[in-house]
C-alpha positions in Angstrom: -114.2 28.3 28.2 -115.9 26.7 25.3 -113.8 28.7 22.8 -110.7 26.8 23.5 -108.7 30.0 24.2 -106.7 30.6 27.3 -108.7 33.0 29.5 -105.6 35.2 29.9 -105.2 35.5 26.1 -106.3 38.9 24.8 -109.1 39.1 22.2 -106.9 41.0 19.8 -103.2 40.9 19.3 -101.7 43.7 17.2 -99.9 42.6 14.0 -96.2 42.6 14.6 -93.8 41.7 11.8 -91.8 38.6 12.4 -88.1 39.1 12.6 -86.2 36.9 10.3 -84.2 36.8 7.1 -86.4 39.3 5.3 -85.0 42.9 5.6 -87.0 45.0 7.9 -86.8 48.7 8.9 -84.6 49.3 11.9 -86.0 49.7 15.4 -84.5 51.9 18.1 -83.0 48.7 19.6 -81.3 47.8 16.3 -80.0 51.4 15.8 -78.3 51.1 19.2 -76.8 47.7 18.2 -75.5 49.2 15.0 -73.9 52.0 17.0 -72.1 49.4 19.1 -70.8 47.7 16.0 -69.6 51.0 14.4 -66.0 51.1 15.7 -65.4 47.4 14.8 -66.8 48.1 11.3 -64.5 51.1 10.8 -61.5 49.1 12.0 -62.2 46.2 9.7 -62.9 48.4 6.7 -60.0 50.8 7.6 -62.3 53.8 7.2 -63.9 56.4 9.5 -67.6 57.1 8.8 -69.0 60.6 9.6 -72.4 59.4 8.2 -73.6 56.1 9.8 -77.4 55.7 9.3 -78.8 52.2 9.9 -81.5 51.4 7.3 -82.6 47.7 7.4 -81.8 44.6 9.3 -82.2 40.9 9.3 -82.0 38.6 12.3 -81.3 34.9 12.7 -82.3 33.5 16.1 -82.1 35.7 19.1 -78.5 37.1 18.7 -77.3 37.1 15.1 -77.8 40.4 13.3 -76.9 41.9 9.9 -77.6 45.6 9.6 -77.5 47.6 6.4 -76.0 51.0 7.1 -75.7 54.1 4.8 -72.2 55.6 5.2 -72.2 58.2 2.4 -73.9 59.2 -0.7 -74.7 55.9 -2.5 -72.4 54.1 -0.1 -73.6 51.3 2.1 -72.1 48.6 4.3 -73.5 45.6 6.0 -72.3 45.1 9.6 -73.1 41.8 11.2 -72.3 39.9 14.3 -73.7 38.5 17.6 -75.3 40.8 20.1 -75.5 39.3 23.6 -76.0 40.9 27.0 -75.3 44.4 25.6 -72.1 43.4 23.7 -71.5 43.2 20.0 -69.2 40.2 19.2 -67.6 38.7 16.1 -68.4 41.9 14.1 -67.9 41.7 10.3 -68.3 44.5 7.8 -68.4 44.7 4.1 -69.1 47.3 1.4 -72.4 46.6 -0.5 -74.8 48.1 -2.9 -78.5 48.2 -2.5 -78.9 45.3 -5.0 -76.8 42.9 -3.0 -78.9 40.7 -0.7 -78.2 40.9 3.0 -76.7 37.7 4.6 -75.7 36.7 8.1 
């Protein structure tokens, strides 16, 4: 192996966006996580949402998420919390506008 590469390393790796603190479109996994945070978000905001459409997310480390969710016409919330072993914990929720940066 004169190339210096591990022989088990593929020749080409598809480009995958790095998760982090830059908002990214939601994935099926993140949509499921947002769904698990919905009841806590409704309880904290004292509202019930008939529309609940996750749009974007940011992630810090392996477990900390902030997910921007559309909850009505021109209405959005950020739900954030830890997601570990299939459980959403320490969920926070706040009303936001599209111009407010997402934070964890």
